[in-house]
C-alpha positions in Angstrom: -111.3 -36.3 153.0 -112.4 -32.6 153.0 -112.5 -30.4 156.1 -116.3 -30.7 156.4 -116.1 -34.4 156.9 -113.1 -34.2 159.2 -115.3 -31.8 161.3 -118.2 -34.4 161.3 -115.8 -37.2 162.2 -114.4 -35.2 165.1 -117.9 -34.4 166.3 -118.8 -38.1 166.2 -115.8 -39.0 168.3 -116.5 -36.3 170.9 -120.1 -37.4 171.2 -119.7 -41.1 171.3 -120.8 -41.6 167.7 -119.0 -43.7 165.1 -118.4 -42.7 161.5 -116.0 -44.1 159.0 -112.8 -42.1 158.5 -111.9 -43.9 155.4 -111.9 -42.2 152.0 -113.3 -45.3 150.3 -116.8 -44.0 150.8 -118.3 -41.1 148.9 -119.2 -38.0 150.9 -121.2 -34.9 150.1 -119.5 -31.7 149.0 -118.5 -29.2 151.6 -120.4 -26.4 149.9 -123.6 -28.3 149.4 -126.8 -26.2 150.0 -129.0 -28.7 151.9 -132.0 -26.3 151.6 -131.9 -27.0 147.9 -130.4 -30.5 147.8 -131.6 -32.3 151.0 -129.4 -34.7 152.9 -130.8 -38.2 152.4 -130.5 -40.4 155.4 -131.4 -44.1 155.7 -132.4 -44.9 159.2 -131.0 -48.4 159.8 -132.4 -50.5 162.6 -130.8 -53.8 161.8 -134.1 -55.5 161.0 -135.7 -57.1 158.0 -137.0 -54.1 156.2 -134.0 -51.8 156.6 -131.7 -54.6 155.5 -133.8 -55.2 152.4 -133.5 -51.5 151.6 -129.7 -51.9 151.5 -130.0 -54.7 148.9 -132.5 -52.7 146.9 -130.1 -49.8 146.8 -127.4 -52.1 145.5 -129.9 -53.3 142.8 -130.8 -49.7 141.9 -134.4 -50.0 142.8 -134.5 -47.3 145.5 -132.7 -44.0 145.9 -129.2 -44.2 147.3 -128.8 -42.2 150.5 -126.0 -39.9 151.4 -125.5 -41.6 154.8 -126.8 -44.6 156.7 -127.3 -44.0 160.5 -127.9 -46.6 163.1 -128.9 -45.7 166.7 -127.2 -47.9 169.3 -129.4 -48.0 172.4 -126.8 -49.8 174.4 -129.5 -52.4 175.1 -129.3 -54.5 172.0 -128.8 -58.3 172.0 -125.2 -59.5 171.2 -126.2 -61.0 167.9 -127.8 -57.7 166.8 -124.6 -55.9 167.6 -122.7 -58.4 165.5 -125.1 -58.1 162.7 -124.9 -54.3 162.7 -121.1 -54.6 162.2 -121.6 -56.8 159.2 -124.2 -54.4 157.8 -121.7 -51.5 158.3 -119.1 -53.3 156.4 -121.5 -54.0 153.5 -122.6 -50.3 153.4 -119.1 -49.0 153.4 -117.4 -51.6 151.2 -120.1 -52.5 148.7 -122.5 -49.5 148.6 -119.7 -46.9 149.3 -121.9 -45.0 151.7 -120.9 -43.5 155.1 -122.3 -45.5 158.0 -122.6 -43.8 161.3 -123.6 -45.3 164.7 -125.1 -42.8 167.1 -125.6 -43.1 170.9 -127.7 -41.2 173.3 -126.0 -38.8 175.7 -128.1 -40.4 178.4 -126.1 -43.7 178.2 -127.7 -47.1 177.6 -131.5 -47.4 177.5 -131.8 -50.0 180.3 -129.4 -48.1 182.6 -131.4 -44.9 182.1 -134.7 -46.6 183.0 -133.1 -48.4 185.9 -131.7 -45.1 187.3 -135.1 -43.5 187.2 -136.9 -46.5 188.7 -138.9 -46.9 185.5 -139.5 -49.4 182.7 -140.5 -49.1 179.0 -144.2 -49.5 178.4 -146.4 -50.4 175.5 -147.9 -47.4 173.9 -145.2 -44.9 174.7 -142.6 -43.9 172.1 -140.1 -42.5 174.7 -137.6 -45.2 173.9 -137.7 -44.5 170.2 -137.6 -40.8 170.8 -134.8 -40.6 173.3 -132.6 -43.4 172.2 -133.1 -43.5 168.4 -134.7 -40.4 166.9 -132.9 -37.7 169.0 -129.3 -39.2 168.7 -129.8 -39.5 164.9 -131.1 -36.0 164.6 -128.2 -34.6 166.6 -125.8 -36.0 164.0 -128.0 -34.9 161.1 -128.2 -31.4 162.5 -124.4 -31.3 162.7 -124.3 -32.1 159.0 -127.0 -29.8 157.6 -127.0 -27.0 160.1 -129.8 -25.5 162.2 -131.9 -23.5 159.7 -135.6 -24.0 160.0 -135.9 -25.1 156.4 -136.4 -28.5 154.7 -132.8 -29.8 155.0 -133.0 -33.6 155.3 -135.1 -36.6 154.3 -135.1 -39.8 156.4 -135.7 -43.1 154.6 -137.7 -45.5 156.8 -138.3 -49.2 156.2 -142.1 -49.6 156.4 -143.6 -52.3 154.1 -147.1 -52.4 152.4 -148.5 -54.8 155.0 -147.9 -52.3 157.8 -148.6 -49.1 155.8 -150.6 -47.8 158.7 -147.3 -47.1 160.5 -146.6 -44.3 158.1 -146.3 -41.0 159.9 -145.3 -37.5 159.2 -142.2 -35.9 160.8 -142.8 -33.7 163.8 -140.0 -31.2 162.7 -139.9 -28.9 159.8 -136.3 -29.4 158.8 -136.4 -33.2 158.3 -139.2 -35.1 156.5 -139.8 -38.9 156.3 -139.8 -41.0 153.2 -141.0 -44.6 152.7 -139.2 -46.3 149.8 -140.8 -49.7 150.4 -144.2 -48.0 150.0 -143.6 -45.4 147.4 -140.5 -46.3 145.3 -140.5 -50.0 145.1 -143.4 -51.6 146.9 -142.5 -54.6 149.1 -144.2 -56.7 151.8 -142.4 -57.9 154.9 -142.4 -61.5 153.5 -140.9 -60.3 150.3 -138.1 -58.5 152.3 -137.4 -61.7 154.1 -137.1 -63.6 150.9 -134.9 -60.9 149.3 -132.6 -61.0 152.4 -132.4 -64.8 152.3 -131.6 -64.9 148.6 -128.7 -62.5 149.2 -127.3 -64.5 152.1 -128.6 -62.3 154.9 -130.1 -64.1 157.9 -131.8 -61.2 159.6 -133.1 -61.6 163.2 -135.5 -59.4 165.0 -134.0 -56.1 166.1 -134.9 -54.6 169.4 -133.8 -54.1 173.0 -133.6 -57.0 175.3 -136.0 -55.2 177.7 -138.6 -54.3 175.1 -142.2 -54.7 176.4 -143.4 -55.5 172.8 -141.7 -58.9 173.0 -143.8 -62.0 173.2 -143.4 -64.8 175.7 -141.3 -66.8 173.3 -138.7 -64.0 173.1 -138.6 -63.6 176.9 -138.1 -67.3 177.4 -135.3 -67.3 174.8 -133.7 -64.3 176.6 -133.8 -66.2 179.8 -132.3 -69.3 178.3 -129.7 -67.7 176.1 -128.8 -64.5 178.0 -129.6 -65.1 181.7 -127.6 -62.0 182.7 -129.7 -59.7 180.5 -132.9 -61.4 181.7 -131.8 -60.7 185.3 -131.3 -57.0 184.4 -134.9 -56.9 183.1 -136.1 -58.5 186.3 -134.2 -55.9 188.3 -135.7 -53.1 186.2 -139.2 -54.4 187.0 -138.6 -54.8 190.7 -137.0 -51.4 191.2 -139.9 -49.8 189.3 -142.3 -51.5 191.8 -140.3 -50.3 194.8 -140.0 -46.8 193.5 -143.2 -46.1 191.8 -145.5 -49.1 192.4 -148.3 -49.7 189.9 -148.2 -52.5 187.3 -145.1 -54.3 186.1 -145.5 -54.0 182.3 -142.4 -55.6 180.7 -144.3 -58.8 179.9 -148.0 -58.0 179.8 -148.0 -56.9 183.4 -146.8 -60.2 184.7 -143.6 -60.7 186.8 -140.7 -62.0 184.7 -139.6 -64.1 187.6 -142.8 -66.2 187.1 -142.1 -66.7 183.4 -141.9 -70.5 183.7 -145.5 -70.5 185.0 -146.9 -68.2 182.3 -148.7 -69.4 179.2 -146.6 -67.9 176.4 -148.1 -65.5 173.9 -146.7 -64.3 170.6 -145.0 -61.0 170.1 -147.2 -58.0 169.5 -144.7 -56.6 166.9 -143.3 -58.4 163.8 -140.2 -56.3 163.7 -139.0 -56.2 167.3 -140.1 -53.0 168.9 -141.3 -51.4 165.7 -138.9 -48.5 166.3 -138.3 -46.1 163.5 -137.8 -42.4 162.8 
């Protein structure tokens, strides 16, 4: 492993990130000029589309990235964490690509909201920005440097049926690309079929306290992870004590009254719809 990668690995360790320290994966060269040869990053959320992208990379249908980065919010469901570990192993052992797991310097998402007497709300991208985009960008900046030039490309898993979610990057040094729209067009259903055909049973990715969840997901959380459900209740109740206003985690209805609520479907097909 060259000195550049050792420096990256040390940075990850000091900042609570993970990156493989095994030489079995292929790294970029130390003297690479990222202004001429941009770093390609696959932003991996652990959901249907980003997992399908891994398979399509293996099949040679979309461009192979230099690194796969997953942002751990600290508020994921246990099965999501387990699935991420399986995906990391696949990326490193089969695709031979470095897999990094980043975390926010603010700690876990739910603890940060609880500390400030607040909750995530529909329509705000602060969760995505603070706990997914910024931690990933910190690592990317460590790799490519801090020049105000086009240094990196982030590959995002958006399918044709949700093409309206395509956005442009808000920074000059990193742009966004959409392989499932532009390189090898796929729908969400086709991604599900592809994953199943390759033995991947992909659940919805997203935080346990995500307000985009439907009633079914909240009820499953209460039944399967009562301790996490109780944390969500505490987040709501502290928010009401500190700031008042509306609740917001489940369509402005108290989670303690979940049993008496007519359940509605999720407003988002892919968890919180979080992406770079």
